[in-house]
C-alpha positions in Angstrom: 31.3 -44.1 -32.9 33.9 -47.2 -33.3 36.4 -46.5 -30.5 35.9 -46.0 -26.9 39.4 -44.1 -26.5 40.2 -40.5 -27.4 43.9 -41.1 -28.7 43.9 -40.1 -32.2 46.5 -41.2 -34.9 48.0 -38.3 -36.0 50.4 -38.4 -39.5 53.3 -37.4 -37.5 56.1 -38.8 -35.4 55.2 -39.5 -31.8 57.7 -37.3 -29.7 57.4 -37.6 -26.2 56.0 -34.7 -24.6 57.6 -32.7 -21.9 60.5 -35.0 -21.3 64.0 -33.6 -20.3 66.6 -33.3 -23.0 68.9 -36.4 -23.8 66.2 -39.0 -22.7 67.5 -41.6 -25.4 65.4 -44.6 -24.1 62.2 -42.2 -24.5 63.1 -41.0 -28.0 63.7 -44.6 -29.2 60.3 -45.7 -28.0 58.6 -42.8 -29.7 60.6 -43.8 -32.9 59.5 -47.4 -32.7 56.0 -46.5 -32.2 55.5 -43.9 -34.9 57.1 -46.8 -37.2 54.4 -49.1 -36.2 51.5 -46.7 -36.5 52.8 -45.3 -40.0 53.2 -49.3 -41.2 49.6 -49.6 -40.1 48.4 -46.6 -41.3 50.2 -47.4 -45.2 49.3 -51.1 -45.7 46.1 -51.7 -47.1 43.4 -53.0 -44.5 42.6 -56.3 -46.6 41.1 -58.8 -43.9 43.1 -61.7 -45.6 46.1 -59.8 -46.3 49.6 -61.3 -45.4 51.0 -57.7 -45.0 48.4 -56.1 -43.3 48.5 -59.5 -40.8 52.0 -58.8 -40.1 51.9 -55.2 -39.4 49.0 -56.0 -36.7 50.8 -58.8 -35.3 53.7 -56.4 -35.1 51.4 -53.6 -33.4 50.0 -56.3 -31.0 53.4 -57.0 -29.8 54.5 -53.7 -29.6 51.6 -52.8 -27.5 52.3 -55.6 -25.1 55.8 -54.4 -24.9 54.5 -50.9 -23.9 52.0 -52.4 -21.3 54.7 -54.3 -19.7 56.8 -50.9 -19.7 54.1 -49.5 -17.8 53.6 -52.1 -15.6 57.2 -52.1 -14.4 57.2 -48.4 -14.2 54.2 -48.4 -11.8 55.6 -51.4 -9.9 59.0 -49.2 -9.5 57.2 -46.1 -8.2 58.4 -44.3 -11.2 57.2 -40.4 -11.4 53.6 -40.1 -12.1 55.0 -38.1 -15.4 56.6 -40.7 -16.5 53.8 -43.3 -16.0 51.5 -41.2 -17.9 53.9 -40.6 -20.7 54.4 -44.4 -21.1 50.8 -44.5 -21.0 50.2 -42.1 -23.5 52.6 -44.1 -26.0 50.8 -47.6 -24.9 47.2 -45.8 -25.9 48.5 -44.7 -29.3 49.7 -47.9 -30.8 46.3 -49.3 -29.7 44.4 -46.2 -31.1 46.4 -47.0 -34.5 45.4 -50.9 -34.2 42.0 -50.1 -33.4 41.4 -48.2 -36.2 42.6 -50.6 -38.7 40.9 -53.6 -37.7 37.6 -51.6 -37.2 38.2 -50.7 -40.8 38.8 -54.0 -41.9 35.6 -55.6 -39.6 33.4 -53.3 -41.2 34.3 -54.1 -44.8 34.0 -58.0 -44.1 30.7 -57.4 -42.1 31.8 -59.1 -39.0 28.8 -58.4 -36.7 30.9 -57.1 -33.9 31.6 -54.2 -36.0 28.4 -53.7 -37.9 25.6 -55.4 -35.5 27.2 -55.6 -31.9 23.8 -55.9 -30.2 22.6 -58.9 -32.4 19.3 -57.4 -33.2 19.8 -57.0 -37.3 21.1 -60.5 -37.0 17.9 -61.9 -35.2 20.1 -63.3 -32.5 18.8 -65.2 -29.7 17.9 -62.4 -26.9 18.8 -62.9 -23.5 16.1 -65.4 -21.7 16.8 -64.4 -18.1 18.8 -61.8 -16.6 22.2 -62.7 -15.2 22.7 -61.8 -11.7 26.0 -61.2 -10.2 27.2 -63.8 -7.8 26.8 -62.5 -4.0 30.0 -64.1 -3.0 32.1 -62.1 -5.2 34.2 -59.2 -4.4 35.7 -58.2 -7.6 38.5 -61.2 -7.9 38.9 -62.5 -11.4 38.1 -66.1 -12.1 38.1 -68.9 -14.9 35.7 -68.7 -17.8 34.1 -72.1 -16.8 34.2 -75.0 -14.4 35.2 -78.9 -14.8 37.0 -78.2 -18.3 39.6 -79.8 -20.1 42.0 -77.3 -22.0 42.1 -78.3 -25.8 43.2 -76.2 -28.5 45.8 -73.4 -27.2 46.6 -69.9 -28.4 48.7 -70.1 -31.7 48.3 -73.5 -32.4 48.0 -74.8 -36.3 46.1 -77.0 -37.7 43.5 -77.3 -40.7 40.6 -76.2 -38.5 41.9 -72.6 -38.7 43.0 -70.3 -41.8 46.2 -69.0 -40.0 46.7 -69.8 -36.2 44.2 -70.4 -33.5 43.6 -67.1 -31.8 42.7 -68.1 -28.3 42.2 -71.0 -25.6 39.6 -73.8 -26.0 37.9 -75.2 -22.7 36.2 -78.7 -23.8 33.1 -78.6 -22.2 29.6 -80.1 -22.5 26.7 -78.2 -24.0 25.0 -76.3 -21.1 28.0 -75.9 -19.0 27.8 -72.2 -17.5 30.4 -69.4 -18.8 31.4 -67.0 -16.6 32.8 -63.2 -16.8 36.3 -63.5 -15.8 36.5 -60.0 -14.2 34.4 -57.1 -14.1 33.3 -54.9 -17.0 30.5 -54.0 -19.6 29.2 -56.3 -22.4 30.6 -54.6 -25.6 28.7 -57.2 -28.0 26.3 -60.0 -28.1 26.6 -61.3 -31.9 25.7 -64.6 -33.8 26.1 -65.5 -37.7 29.7 -66.1 -38.2 32.3 -68.4 -37.5 32.1 -67.7 -33.7 28.5 -68.5 -33.5 26.7 -66.9 -30.5 29.3 -65.0 -28.7 29.6 -62.2 -25.7 32.6 -59.6 -25.7 33.2 -58.1 -22.5 35.4 -54.7 -22.1 37.2 -54.9 -18.6 38.6 -51.6 -16.8 42.0 -52.2 -17.8 41.0 -51.9 -21.3 41.5 -55.4 -22.7 38.3 -57.3 -24.1 37.3 -60.9 -23.4 35.7 -62.9 -26.1 33.2 -66.3 -25.2 32.2 -67.6 -28.3 30.1 -70.9 -29.4 27.7 -70.6 -27.1 24.0 -72.2 -27.0 22.5 -69.2 -25.0 23.4 -65.7 -24.1 22.1 -64.5 -20.8 23.3 -61.0 -21.2 22.5 -57.7 -23.3 25.1 -55.3 -24.7 25.7 -52.6 -22.5 25.3 -54.5 -19.3 27.6 -54.5 -16.5 29.0 -57.9 -15.3 30.9 -58.8 -12.0 33.5 -61.5 -12.0 31.8 -65.1 -12.1 28.5 -63.4 -13.4 27.1 -66.0 -16.0 27.2 -64.8 -19.3 25.5 -67.9 -21.2 26.0 -71.3 -21.6 28.7 -73.4 -23.7 27.6 -75.0 -26.8 28.8 -75.8 -30.6 27.2 -72.7 -32.5 29.2 -71.5 -35.7 32.5 -73.5 -36.7 33.1 -76.0 -34.8 33.6 -79.9 -34.5 32.2 -80.4 -31.0 31.0 -78.3 -27.8 33.1 -76.1 -26.2 34.2 -72.5 -25.0 36.3 -70.5 -27.3 38.0 -67.9 -24.7 40.1 -65.1 -26.2 41.6 -61.7 -24.7 42.0 -59.0 -27.3 43.4 -55.4 -27.2 40.3 -54.1 -29.3 36.8 -55.7 -29.8 37.9 -56.8 -33.4 39.8 -60.2 -34.5 43.5 -59.5 -35.1 44.1 -58.1 -31.8 44.4 -61.4 -29.7 47.0 -62.0 -27.0 48.0 -65.1 -25.4 45.2 -65.7 -22.8 46.5 -67.8 -20.3 49.6 -65.4 -19.3 46.8 -62.9 -19.3 45.0 -64.6 -16.7 47.7 -65.2 -14.6 48.6 -61.8 -14.3 45.0 -61.5 -12.7 45.9 -64.4 -10.2 44.0 -66.8 -12.2 45.7 -70.0 -13.2 43.6 -72.8 -15.2 46.6 -75.0 -16.2 48.2 -75.6 -19.4 
């Protein structure tokens, strides 16, 4: 099954359910969401297509706007029904984005979509079972230690076909790489430009990616704690030198990345930059 959520993408306008008449902001939000979803469904899902890339970027922005709205409602002690309605709208955007990107990833042979356990690609299995740190109580943390921030999110350059989709941490090969927060390992793959990589799904629904590893110490489906070692940094895949590529995504697939440093700061993790 390609998705971990149950929200579907109906071919109709998303009108807010059980809202009192005259709630103009809710109606406008529903129209905006419907527009994003219809656009995603109507644009051909071609991995290199500019039109598709623009629509997925629009969907990512709409999702983050909807997520921020949910956060404001919760911080303001809004009614439970209002929070739930806003959360349903956020999940509807994610559902459309997820389906579109999964289709592209599958057709392109992205191992995250077609071989998330890494078995078919004969990826290196975890040599040792990583243990959760005893002094961690669920706090979030940086993905590695003693690093230098190098290429940042949305950076331009000849090394990327478009813009950089994550934050690079310059560290020597063999530096431990840690889960930034609690979650479940969604994928442990190899063989593409990201080399050996781990993708973790967190309780808030976001995914974090740790790429170019020299070693993987976890398996798909395993639960991890904040600060638990996922593997060791390296230079596998398409790289010019050893580093950790860290990415935050709305879905497990390329095309749904968000700026990772503000996301970490919302978890009270400041890595600089």
